[in-house]
PDB file of N, H, CA, C and O in Angstrom:
ATOM      1  N   MET A   1       9.232  22.612 -40.860  1.00  0.00           N
ATOM      2  CA  MET A   1       8.375  21.468 -40.591  1.00  0.00           C
ATOM      3  C   MET A   1       9.153  20.398 -39.832  1.00  0.00           C
ATOM      4  O   MET A   1       8.671  19.853 -38.839  1.00  0.00           O
ATOM      5  N   VAL A   2      10.372  20.100 -40.312  1.00  0.00           N
ATOM      6  H   VAL A   2      10.764  20.543 -41.119  1.00  0.00           H
ATOM      7  CA  VAL A   2      11.200  19.084 -39.657  1.00  0.00           C
ATOM      8  C   VAL A   2      11.545  19.533 -38.235  1.00  0.00           C
ATOM      9  O   VAL A   2      11.591  18.717 -37.315  1.00  0.00           O
ATOM     10  N   GLY A   3      11.785  20.824 -38.063  1.00  0.00           N
ATOM     11  H   GLY A   3      11.748  21.488 -38.810  1.00  0.00           H
ATOM     12  CA  GLY A   3      12.095  21.368 -36.739  1.00  0.00           C
ATOM     13  C   GLY A   3      10.939  21.195 -35.769  1.00  0.00           C
ATOM     14  O   GLY A   3      11.156  20.914 -34.590  1.00  0.00           O
ATOM     15  N   GLN A   4       9.723  21.358 -36.247  1.00  0.00           N
ATOM     16  H   GLN A   4       9.547  21.586 -37.204  1.00  0.00           H
ATOM     17  CA  GLN A   4       8.550  21.192 -35.388  1.00  0.00           C
ATOM     18  C   GLN A   4       8.370  19.738 -34.974  1.00  0.00           C
ATOM     19  O   GLN A   4       7.989  19.461 -33.837  1.00  0.00           O
ATOM     20  N   VAL A   5       8.638  18.817 -35.874  1.00  0.00           N
ATOM     21  H   VAL A   5       8.948  19.042 -36.798  1.00  0.00           H
ATOM     22  CA  VAL A   5       8.538  17.395 -35.555  1.00  0.00           C
ATOM     23  C   VAL A   5       9.571  17.022 -34.500  1.00  0.00           C
ATOM     24  O   VAL A   5       9.284  16.266 -33.572  1.00  0.00           O
ATOM     25  N   ARG A   6      10.785  17.566 -34.654  1.00  0.00           N
ATOM     26  H   ARG A   6      11.018  18.180 -35.407  1.00  0.00           H
ATOM     27  CA  ARG A   6      11.835  17.294 -33.659  1.00  0.00           C
ATOM     28  C   ARG A   6      11.452  17.845 -32.292  1.00  0.00           C
ATOM     29  O   ARG A   6      11.653  17.188 -31.271  1.00  0.00           O
ATOM     30  N   LEU A   7      10.894  19.067 -32.279  1.00  0.00           N
ATOM     31  H   LEU A   7      10.731  19.601 -33.109  1.00  0.00           H
ATOM     32  CA  LEU A   7      10.449  19.644 -31.009  1.00  0.00           C
ATOM     33  C   LEU A   7       9.353  18.795 -30.367  1.00  0.00           C
ATOM     34  O   LEU A   7       9.344  18.600 -29.152  1.00  0.00           O
ATOM     35  N   PHE A   8       8.445  18.301 -31.175  1.00  0.00           N
ATOM     36  H   PHE A   8       8.453  18.460 -32.162  1.00  0.00           H
ATOM     37  CA  PHE A   8       7.360  17.453 -30.659  1.00  0.00           C
ATOM     38  C   PHE A   8       7.910  16.162 -30.071  1.00  0.00           C
ATOM     39  O   PHE A   8       7.470  15.734 -29.004  1.00  0.00           O
ATOM     40  N   CYS A   9       8.857  15.541 -30.747  1.00  0.00           N
ATOM     41  H   CYS A   9       9.214  15.888 -31.614  1.00  0.00           H
ATOM     42  CA  CYS A   9       9.431  14.282 -30.281  1.00  0.00           C
ATOM     43  C   CYS A   9      10.296  14.470 -29.043  1.00  0.00           C
ATOM     44  O   CYS A   9      10.388  13.566 -28.213  1.00  0.00           O
ATOM     45  N   ASP A  10      10.932  15.634 -28.908  1.00  0.00           N
ATOM     46  H   ASP A  10      10.857  16.368 -29.582  1.00  0.00           H
ATOM     47  CA  ASP A  10      11.802  15.891 -27.764  1.00  0.00           C
ATOM     48  C   ASP A  10      11.042  16.389 -26.539  1.00  0.00           C
ATOM     49  O   ASP A  10      11.612  16.434 -25.449  1.00  0.00           O
ATOM     50  N   ASN A  11       9.795  16.758 -26.684  1.00  0.00           N
ATOM     51  H   ASN A  11       9.332  16.721 -27.569  1.00  0.00           H
ATOM     52  CA  ASN A  11       9.010  17.299 -25.579  1.00  0.00           C
ATOM     53  C   ASN A  11       8.710  16.191 -24.568  1.00  0.00           C
ATOM     54  O   ASN A  11       8.112  15.171 -24.914  1.00  0.00           O
ATOM     55  N   GLN A  12       9.127  16.397 -23.328  1.00  0.00           N
ATOM     56  H   GLN A  12       9.613  17.225 -23.047  1.00  0.00           H
ATOM     57  CA  GLN A  12       8.945  15.397 -22.269  1.00  0.00           C
ATOM     58  C   GLN A  12       8.025  15.901 -21.158  1.00  0.00           C
ATOM     59  O   GLN A  12       7.941  15.264 -20.108  1.00  0.00           O
ATOM     60  N   LYS A  13       7.344  17.008 -21.353  1.00  0.00           N
ATOM     61  H   LYS A  13       7.412  17.525 -22.206  1.00  0.00           H
ATOM     62  CA  LYS A  13       6.548  17.622 -20.290  1.00  0.00           C
ATOM     63  C   LYS A  13       5.384  16.740 -19.836  1.00  0.00           C
ATOM     64  O   LYS A  13       5.107  16.681 -18.638  1.00  0.00           O
ATOM     65  N   GLY A  14       4.718  16.077 -20.721  1.00  0.00           N
ATOM     66  H   GLY A  14       4.943  16.126 -21.694  1.00  0.00           H
ATOM     67  CA  GLY A  14       3.537  15.299 -20.350  1.00  0.00           C
ATOM     68  C   GLY A  14       3.823  13.878 -19.928  1.00  0.00           C
ATOM     69  O   GLY A  14       2.922  13.180 -19.464  1.00  0.00           O
ATOM     70  N   SER A  15       5.055  13.436 -20.078  1.00  0.00           N
ATOM     71  H   SER A  15       5.787  14.004 -20.455  1.00  0.00           H
ATOM     72  CA  SER A  15       5.346  12.035 -19.772  1.00  0.00           C
ATOM     73  C   SER A  15       5.220  11.728 -18.290  1.00  0.00           C
ATOM     74  O   SER A  15       4.757  10.645 -17.931  1.00  0.00           O
ATOM     75  N   ALA A  16       5.614  12.643 -17.422  1.00  0.00           N
ATOM     76  H   ALA A  16       5.990  13.522 -17.713  1.00  0.00           H
ATOM     77  CA  ALA A  16       5.501  12.409 -15.980  1.00  0.00           C
ATOM     78  C   ALA A  16       4.034  12.301 -15.580  1.00  0.00           C
ATOM     79  O   ALA A  16       3.677  11.447 -14.769  1.00  0.00           O
ATOM     80  N   ALA A  17       3.193  13.145 -16.132  1.00  0.00           N
ATOM     81  H   ALA A  17       3.483  13.839 -16.791  1.00  0.00           H
ATOM     82  CA  ALA A  17       1.769  13.103 -15.808  1.00  0.00           C
ATOM     83  C   ALA A  17       1.155  11.780 -16.258  1.00  0.00           C
ATOM     84  O   ALA A  17       0.323  11.203 -15.558  1.00  0.00           O
ATOM     85  N   ILE A  18       1.564  11.311 -17.413  1.00  0.00           N
ATOM     86  H   ILE A  18       2.240  11.779 -17.983  1.00  0.00           H
ATOM     87  CA  ILE A  18       1.053  10.036 -17.912  1.00  0.00           C
ATOM     88  C   ILE A  18       1.514   8.896 -17.019  1.00  0.00           C
ATOM     89  O   ILE A  18       0.738   7.989 -16.717  1.00  0.00           O
ATOM     90  N   GLU A  19       2.769   8.934 -16.594  1.00  0.00           N
ATOM     91  H   GLU A  19       3.400   9.671 -16.839  1.00  0.00           H
ATOM     92  CA  GLU A  19       3.286   7.884 -15.707  1.00  0.00           C
ATOM     93  C   GLU A  19       2.547   7.879 -14.380  1.00  0.00           C
ATOM     94  O   GLU A  19       2.179   6.818 -13.874  1.00  0.00           O
ATOM     95  N   TYR A  20       2.325   9.069 -13.809  1.00  0.00           N
ATOM     96  H   TYR A  20       2.624   9.931 -14.220  1.00  0.00           H
ATOM     97  CA  TYR A  20       1.584   9.143 -12.550  1.00  0.00           C
ATOM     98  C   TYR A  20       0.144   8.661 -12.730  1.00  0.00           C
ATOM     99  O   TYR A  20      -0.414   8.021 -11.839  1.00  0.00           O
ATOM    100  N   GLY A  21      -0.444   8.960 -13.856  1.00  0.00           N
ATOM    101  H   GLY A  21       0.009   9.480 -14.580  1.00  0.00           H
ATOM    102  CA  GLY A  21      -1.794   8.477 -14.136  1.00  0.00           C
ATOM    103  C   GLY A  21      -1.849   6.964 -14.222  1.00  0.00           C
ATOM    104  O   GLY A  21      -2.784   6.346 -13.713  1.00  0.00           O
ATOM    105  N   LEU A  22      -0.855   6.363 -14.860  1.00  0.00           N
ATOM    106  H   LEU A  22      -0.095   6.865 -15.273  1.00  0.00           H
ATOM    107  CA  LEU A  22      -0.809   4.902 -14.950  1.00  0.00           C
ATOM    108  C   LEU A  22      -0.605   4.258 -13.576  1.00  0.00           C
ATOM    109  O   LEU A  22      -1.214   3.234 -13.267  1.00  0.00           O
ATOM    110  N   ILE A  23       0.247   4.861 -12.764  1.00  0.00           N
ATOM    111  H   ILE A  23       0.741   5.693 -13.014  1.00  0.00           H
ATOM    112  CA  ILE A  23       0.471   4.339 -11.411  1.00  0.00           C
ATOM    113  C   ILE A  23      -0.818   4.428 -10.603  1.00  0.00           C
ATOM    114  O   ILE A  23      -1.176   3.481  -9.903  1.00  0.00           O
ATOM    115  N   ALA A  24      -1.518   5.557 -10.692  1.00  0.00           N
ATOM    116  H   ALA A  24      -1.227   6.327 -11.261  1.00  0.00           H
ATOM    117  CA  ALA A  24      -2.782   5.719  -9.965  1.00  0.00           C
ATOM    118  C   ALA A  24      -3.818   4.707 -10.437  1.00  0.00           C
ATOM    119  O   ALA A  24      -4.572   4.173  -9.624  1.00  0.00           O
ATOM    120  N   ALA A  25      -3.865   4.437 -11.736  1.00  0.00           N
ATOM    121  H   ALA A  25      -3.252   4.871 -12.397  1.00  0.00           H
ATOM    122  CA  ALA A  25      -4.811   3.452 -12.261  1.00  0.00           C
ATOM    123  C   ALA A  25      -4.489   2.050 -11.750  1.00  0.00           C
ATOM    124  O   ALA A  25      -5.402   1.290 -11.427  1.00  0.00           O
ATOM    125  N   LEU A  26      -3.218   1.697 -11.672  1.00  0.00           N
ATOM    126  H   LEU A  26      -2.476   2.314 -11.934  1.00  0.00           H
ATOM    127  CA  LEU A  26      -2.833   0.383 -11.154  1.00  0.00           C
ATOM    128  C   LEU A  26      -3.163   0.249  -9.676  1.00  0.00           C
ATOM    129  O   LEU A  26      -3.605  -0.810  -9.232  1.00  0.00           O
ATOM    130  N   ILE A  27      -2.953   1.312  -8.914  1.00  0.00           N
ATOM    131  H   ILE A  27      -2.594   2.173  -9.275  1.00  0.00           H
ATOM    132  CA  ILE A  27      -3.297   1.276  -7.496  1.00  0.00           C
ATOM    133  C   ILE A  27      -4.803   1.128  -7.321  1.00  0.00           C
ATOM    134  O   ILE A  27      -5.252   0.354  -6.475  1.00  0.00           O
ATOM    135  N   ALA A  28      -5.582   1.852  -8.100  1.00  0.00           N
ATOM    136  H   ALA A  28      -5.217   2.481  -8.787  1.00  0.00           H
ATOM    137  CA  ALA A  28      -7.042   1.749  -8.027  1.00  0.00           C
ATOM    138  C   ALA A  28      -7.503   0.342  -8.391  1.00  0.00           C
ATOM    139  O   ALA A  28      -8.417  -0.194  -7.765  1.00  0.00           O
ATOM    140  N   LEU A  29      -6.884  -0.249  -9.384  1.00  0.00           N
ATOM    141  H   LEU A  29      -6.141   0.186  -9.892  1.00  0.00           H
ATOM    142  CA  LEU A  29      -7.244  -1.609  -9.778  1.00  0.00           C
ATOM    143  C   LEU A  29      -6.927  -2.598  -8.660  1.00  0.00           C
ATOM    144  O   LEU A  29      -7.716  -3.504  -8.389  1.00  0.00           O
ATOM    145  N   ALA A  30      -5.779  -2.429  -8.012  1.00  0.00           N
ATOM    146  H   ALA A  30      -5.138  -1.694  -8.232  1.00  0.00           H
ATOM    147  CA  ALA A  30      -5.416  -3.313  -6.896  1.00  0.00           C
ATOM    148  C   ALA A  30      -6.399  -3.173  -5.746  1.00  0.00           C
ATOM    149  O   ALA A  30      -6.760  -4.167  -5.115  1.00  0.00           O
ATOM    150  N   ILE A  31      -6.834  -1.959  -5.468  1.00  0.00           N
ATOM    151  H   ILE A  31      -6.541  -1.152  -5.980  1.00  0.00           H
ATOM    152  CA  ILE A  31      -7.813  -1.740  -4.400  1.00  0.00           C
ATOM    153  C   ILE A  31      -9.140  -2.407  -4.744  1.00  0.00           C
ATOM    154  O   ILE A  31      -9.758  -3.036  -3.885  1.00  0.00           O
ATOM    155  N   LEU A  32      -9.579  -2.276  -5.980  1.00  0.00           N
ATOM    156  H   LEU A  32      -9.078  -1.766  -6.678  1.00  0.00           H
ATOM    157  CA  LEU A  32     -10.842  -2.898  -6.390  1.00  0.00           C
ATOM    158  C   LEU A  32     -10.783  -4.419  -6.283  1.00  0.00           C
ATOM    159  O   LEU A  32     -11.749  -5.043  -5.846  1.00  0.00           O
ATOM    160  N   VAL A  33      -9.677  -5.014  -6.670  1.00  0.00           N
ATOM    161  H   VAL A  33      -8.892  -4.506  -7.025  1.00  0.00           H
ATOM    162  CA  VAL A  33      -9.523  -6.462  -6.579  1.00  0.00           C
ATOM    163  C   VAL A  33      -9.546  -6.896  -5.118  1.00  0.00           C
ATOM    164  O   VAL A  33     -10.191  -7.886  -4.775  1.00  0.00           O
ATOM    165  N   ALA A  34      -8.848  -6.162  -4.257  1.00  0.00           N
ATOM    166  H   ALA A  34      -8.324  -5.357  -4.535  1.00  0.00           H
ATOM    167  CA  ALA A  34      -8.818  -6.503  -2.834  1.00  0.00           C
ATOM    168  C   ALA A  34     -10.198  -6.360  -2.203  1.00  0.00           C
ATOM    169  O   ALA A  34     -10.602  -7.197  -1.396  1.00  0.00           O
ATOM    170  N   LEU A  35     -10.916  -5.313  -2.562  1.00  0.00           N
ATOM    171  H   LEU A  35     -10.588  -4.633  -3.217  1.00  0.00           H
ATOM    172  CA  LEU A  35     -12.256  -5.120  -2.010  1.00  0.00           C
ATOM    173  C   LEU A  35     -13.230  -6.171  -2.525  1.00  0.00           C
ATOM    174  O   LEU A  35     -14.160  -6.554  -1.816  1.00  0.00           O
ATOM    175  N   GLY A  36     -13.027  -6.635  -3.741  1.00  0.00           N
ATOM    176  H   GLY A  36     -12.271  -6.323  -4.317  1.00  0.00           H
ATOM    177  CA  GLY A  36     -13.891  -7.696  -4.276  1.00  0.00           C
ATOM    178  C   GLY A  36     -13.765  -8.972  -3.463  1.00  0.00           C
ATOM    179  O   GLY A  36     -14.771  -9.617  -3.170  1.00  0.00           O
ATOM    180  N   GLY A  37     -12.563  -9.340  -3.100  1.00  0.00           N
ATOM    181  H   GLY A  37     -11.746  -8.815  -3.338  1.00  0.00           H
ATOM    182  CA  GLY A  37     -12.360 -10.523  -2.274  1.00  0.00           C
ATOM    183  C   GLY A  37     -12.872 -10.323  -0.871  1.00  0.00           C
ATOM    184  O   GLY A  37     -13.428 -11.244  -0.273  1.00  0.00           O
ATOM    185  N   LEU A  38     -12.693  -9.133  -0.339  1.00  0.00           N
ATOM    186  H   LEU A  38     -12.241  -8.385  -0.825  1.00  0.00           H
ATOM    187  CA  LEU A  38     -13.161  -8.829   1.012  1.00  0.00           C
ATOM    188  C   LEU A  38     -14.683  -8.808   1.071  1.00  0.00           C
ATOM    189  O   LEU A  38     -15.266  -9.199   2.082  1.00  0.00           O
ATOM    190  N   ALA A  39     -15.326  -8.362   0.014  1.00  0.00           N
ATOM    191  H   ALA A  39     -14.853  -8.044  -0.808  1.00  0.00           H
ATOM    192  CA  ALA A  39     -16.782  -8.276  -0.014  1.00  0.00           C
ATOM    193  C   ALA A  39     -17.413  -9.648   0.151  1.00  0.00           C
ATOM    194  O   ALA A  39     -18.422  -9.775   0.845  1.00  0.00           O
ATOM    195  N   ASP A  40     -16.855 -10.665  -0.460  1.00  0.00           N
ATOM    196  H   ASP A  40     -16.036 -10.562  -1.024  1.00  0.00           H
ATOM    197  CA  ASP A  40     -17.401 -12.010  -0.318  1.00  0.00           C
ATOM    198  C   ASP A  40     -17.342 -12.477   1.134  1.00  0.00           C
ATOM    199  O   ASP A  40     -18.276 -13.113   1.624  1.00  0.00           O
ATOM    200  N   GLU A  41     -16.254 -12.166   1.815  1.00  0.00           N
ATOM    201  H   GLU A  41     -15.495 -11.650   1.417  1.00  0.00           H
ATOM    202  CA  GLU A  41     -16.126 -12.553   3.221  1.00  0.00           C
ATOM    203  C   GLU A  41     -17.111 -11.789   4.102  1.00  0.00           C
ATOM    204  O   GLU A  41     -17.682 -12.364   5.029  1.00  0.00           O
ATOM    205  N   VAL A  42     -17.313 -10.527   3.831  1.00  0.00           N
ATOM    206  H   VAL A  42     -16.849 -10.060   3.078  1.00  0.00           H
ATOM    207  CA  VAL A  42     -18.239  -9.720   4.625  1.00  0.00           C
ATOM    208  C   VAL A  42     -19.673 -10.201   4.411  1.00  0.00           C
ATOM    209  O   VAL A  42     -20.451 -10.272   5.362  1.00  0.00           O
ATOM    210  N   ILE A  43     -20.024 -10.528   3.181  1.00  0.00           N
ATOM    211  H   ILE A  43     -19.392 -10.470   2.408  1.00  0.00           H
ATOM    212  CA  ILE A  43     -21.367 -11.042   2.893  1.00  0.00           C
ATOM    213  C   ILE A  43     -21.593 -12.353   3.621  1.00  0.00           C
ATOM    214  O   ILE A  43     -22.663 -12.568   4.190  1.00  0.00           O
ATOM    215  N   ALA A  44     -20.603 -13.232   3.610  1.00  0.00           N
ATOM    216  H   ALA A  44     -19.734 -13.057   3.148  1.00  0.00           H
ATOM    217  CA  ALA A  44     -20.727 -14.511   4.317  1.00  0.00           C
ATOM    218  C   ALA A  44     -20.889 -14.285   5.815  1.00  0.00           C
ATOM    219  O   ALA A  44     -21.673 -14.981   6.461  1.00  0.00           O
ATOM    220  N   MET A  45     -20.163 -13.326   6.375  1.00  0.00           N
ATOM    221  H   MET A  45     -19.527 -12.761   5.850  1.00  0.00           H
ATOM    222  CA  MET A  45     -20.270 -13.021   7.799  1.00  0.00           C
ATOM    223  C   MET A  45     -21.676 -12.529   8.146  1.00  0.00           C
ATOM    224  O   MET A  45     -22.259 -12.973   9.135  1.00  0.00           O
ATOM    225  N   TRP A  46     -22.226 -11.616   7.338  1.00  0.00           N
ATOM    226  H   TRP A  46     -21.753 -11.256   6.534  1.00  0.00           H
ATOM    227  CA  TRP A  46     -23.558 -11.089   7.615  1.00  0.00           C
ATOM    228  C   TRP A  46     -24.623 -12.172   7.443  1.00  0.00           C
ATOM    229  O   TRP A  46     -25.584 -12.217   8.210  1.00  0.00           O
ATOM    230  N   ASN A  47     -24.464 -13.035   6.455  1.00  0.00           N
ATOM    231  H   ASN A  47     -23.683 -12.999   5.832  1.00  0.00           H
ATOM    232  CA  ASN A  47     -25.418 -14.136   6.284  1.00  0.00           C
ATOM    233  C   ASN A  47     -25.377 -15.077   7.483  1.00  0.00           C
ATOM    234  O   ASN A  47     -26.417 -15.554   7.938  1.00  0.00           O
ATOM    235  N   SER A  48     -24.181 -15.343   7.993  1.00  0.00           N
ATOM    236  H   SER A  48     -23.336 -14.956   7.624  1.00  0.00           H
ATOM    237  CA  SER A  48     -24.045 -16.198   9.175  1.00  0.00           C
ATOM    238  C   SER A  48     -24.704 -15.548  10.385  1.00  0.00           C
ATOM    239  O   SER A  48     -25.424 -16.207  11.134  1.00  0.00           O
ATOM    240  N   ASN A  49     -24.457 -14.264  10.573  1.00  0.00           N
ATOM    241  H   ASN A  49     -23.872 -13.728   9.965  1.00  0.00           H
ATOM    242  CA  ASN A  49     -25.077 -13.555  11.691  1.00  0.00           C
ATOM    243  C   ASN A  49     -26.587 -13.518  11.558  1.00  0.00           C
ATOM    244  O   ASN A  49     -27.299 -13.666  12.551  1.00  0.00           O
ATOM    245  N   SER A  50     -27.078 -13.324  10.361  1.00  0.00           N
ATOM    246  H   SER A  50     -26.499 -13.204   9.555  1.00  0.00           H
ATOM    247  CA  SER A  50     -28.508 -13.285  10.124  1.00  0.00           C
ATOM    248  C   SER A  50     -29.169 -14.616  10.465  1.00  0.00           C
ATOM    249  O   SER A  50     -30.229 -14.647  11.091  1.00  0.00           O
ATOM    250  N   SER A  51     -28.539 -15.715  10.052  1.00  0.00           N
ATOM    251  H   SER A  51     -27.678 -15.690   9.544  1.00  0.00           H
ATOM    252  CA  SER A  51     -29.124 -17.015  10.349  1.00  0.00           C
ATOM    253  C   SER A  51     -29.066 -17.316  11.843  1.00  0.00           C
ATOM    254  O   SER A  51     -29.992 -17.929  12.374  1.00  0.00           O
ATOM    255  N   LYS A  52     -28.015 -16.908  12.528  1.00  0.00           N
ATOM    256  H   LYS A  52     -27.263 -16.410  12.096  1.00  0.00           H
ATOM    257  CA  LYS A  52     -27.925 -17.111  13.981  1.00  0.00           C
ATOM    258  C   LYS A  52     -28.987 -16.284  14.714  1.00  0.00           C
ATOM    259  O   LYS A  52     -29.578 -16.758  15.684  1.00  0.00           O
ATOM    260  N   MET A  53     -29.228 -15.063  14.260  1.00  0.00           N
ATOM    261  H   MET A  53     -28.748 -14.678  13.471  1.00  0.00           H
ATOM    262  CA  MET A  53     -30.259 -14.236  14.867  1.00  0.00           C
ATOM    263  C   MET A  53     -31.643 -14.831  14.649  1.00  0.00           C
ATOM    264  O   MET A  53     -32.484 -14.815  15.547  1.00  0.00           O
ATOM    265  N   ALA A  54     -31.874 -15.359  13.442  1.00  0.00           N
ATOM    266  H   ALA A  54     -31.191 -15.372  12.712  1.00  0.00           H
ATOM    267  CA  ALA A  54     -33.172 -15.978  13.147  1.00  0.00           C
ATOM    268  C   ALA A  54     -33.390 -17.199  14.032  1.00  0.00           C
ATOM    269  O   ALA A  54     -34.504 -17.421  14.507  1.00  0.00           O
ATOM    270  N   GLU A  55     -32.348 -17.996  14.263  1.00  0.00           N
ATOM    271  H   GLU A  55     -31.443 -17.816  13.878  1.00  0.00           H
ATOM    272  CA  GLU A  55     -32.461 -19.175  15.143  1.00  0.00           C
ATOM    273  C   GLU A  55     -32.728 -18.750  16.584  1.00  0.00           C
ATOM    274  O   GLU A  55     -33.491 -19.408  17.291  1.00  0.00           O
ATOM    275  N   ALA A  56     -32.116 -17.672  17.020  1.00  0.00           N
ATOM    276  H   ALA A  56     -31.496 -17.137  16.446  1.00  0.00           H
ATOM    277  CA  ALA A  56     -32.277 -17.214  18.396  1.00  0.00           C
ATOM    278  C   ALA A  56     -33.689 -16.682  18.639  1.00  0.00           C
ATOM    279  O   ALA A  56     -34.217 -16.819  19.743  1.00  0.00           O
ATOM    280  N   VAL A  57     -34.307 -16.077  17.621  1.00  0.00           N
ATOM    281  H   VAL A  57     -33.878 -15.965  16.725  1.00  0.00           H
ATOM    282  CA  VAL A  57     -35.639 -15.523  17.779  1.00  0.00           C
ATOM    283  C   VAL A  57     -36.686 -16.624  17.830  1.00  0.00           C
ATOM    284  O   VAL A  57     -37.666 -16.513  18.566  1.00  0.00           O
ATOM    285  N   HIS A  58     -36.490 -17.671  17.066  1.00  0.00           N
ATOM    286  H   HIS A  58     -35.693 -17.761  16.468  1.00  0.00           H
ATOM    287  CA  HIS A  58     -37.500 -18.738  17.010  1.00  0.00           C
ATOM    288  C   HIS A  58     -37.240 -19.793  17.984  1.00  0.00           C
ATOM    289  O   HIS A  58     -37.997 -20.761  18.063  1.00  0.00           O
TER     290      HIS A  58
END
């Protein structure tokens, strides 16, 4: 029983996968935050263009 616990504690096979998963999650979070800020600017640009087009038509 003690030997199995030691083997479990010494096993490092899954640690790299977990680290890569955490790195991927942080990168995805950074992308989402950047796109959130960019989305506000794009919406403002389209609203500005829409109002200019409406003024030009009338």
